[in-house]
matplotlib code that plots the C-alpha trace (Angstrom):
import matplotlib.pyplot as plt

x = [-95.6, -92.4, -89.1, -89.1, -92.6, -91.4, -88.3, -90.5, -92.7, -89.7, -88.3, -91.7, -93.3, -95.5, -97.3, -98.4, -102.0, -103.6, -104.3, -100.7, -99.5, -101.7, -100.6, -96.9, -97.6, -99.3, -96.5, -93.9, -96.1, -96.5, -99.5, -100.4, -101.8, -103.2, -103.9, -103.9, -100.5, -100.7, -101.0, -98.4, -95.9, -96.5, -95.8, -92.6, -89.3, -87.4, -85.3, -87.3, -88.7, -91.6]
y = [-98.7, -99.9, -98.0, -98.0, -96.3, -93.7, -93.0, -92.6, -90.1, -88.2, -87.9, -87.2, -85.0, -83.2, -86.5, -87.1, -86.7, -86.0, -89.7, -90.7, -87.8, -88.9, -92.5, -91.5, -89.4, -92.4, -94.8, -92.3, -91.6, -88.0, -85.7, -83.3, -79.9, -77.5, -73.8, -70.4, -69.0, -66.2, -68.7, -71.1, -68.2, -67.1, -70.7, -71.0, -70.7, -67.5, -67.5, -70.4, -69.6, -71.8]
z = [2.5, 1.0, 1.0, -2.8, -2.8, -0.3, -2.4, -5.5, -3.8, -2.6, -6.1, -7.7, -5.0, -7.6, -8.2, -4.6, -3.7, -0.3, 0.4, -0.2, 1.9, 4.8, 4.4, 4.5, 7.6, 9.3, 8.4, 9.9, 13.0, 12.0, 12.4, 9.6, 10.6, 8.2, 9.0, 7.5, 6.4, 9.0, 11.9, 10.5, 10.2, 13.8, 15.0, 13.1, 14.9, 14.6, 11.4, 10.0, 6.6, 5.3]

ax = plt.figure().add_subplot(projection="3d")
ax.plot(x, y, z, "-o")
ax.set_aspect("equal")
plt.show()
């Protein structure tokens, strides 16, 4: 994925779809985890608001 494509997606985040998000995560070596809001909140660091 090119830097220009990543920049475009950053500037137009509302246009990104799940496939594109997963590809960006793969390129950056990230793992995407999805959970219920209650569990995500419990896992957040103190003072961190998601």
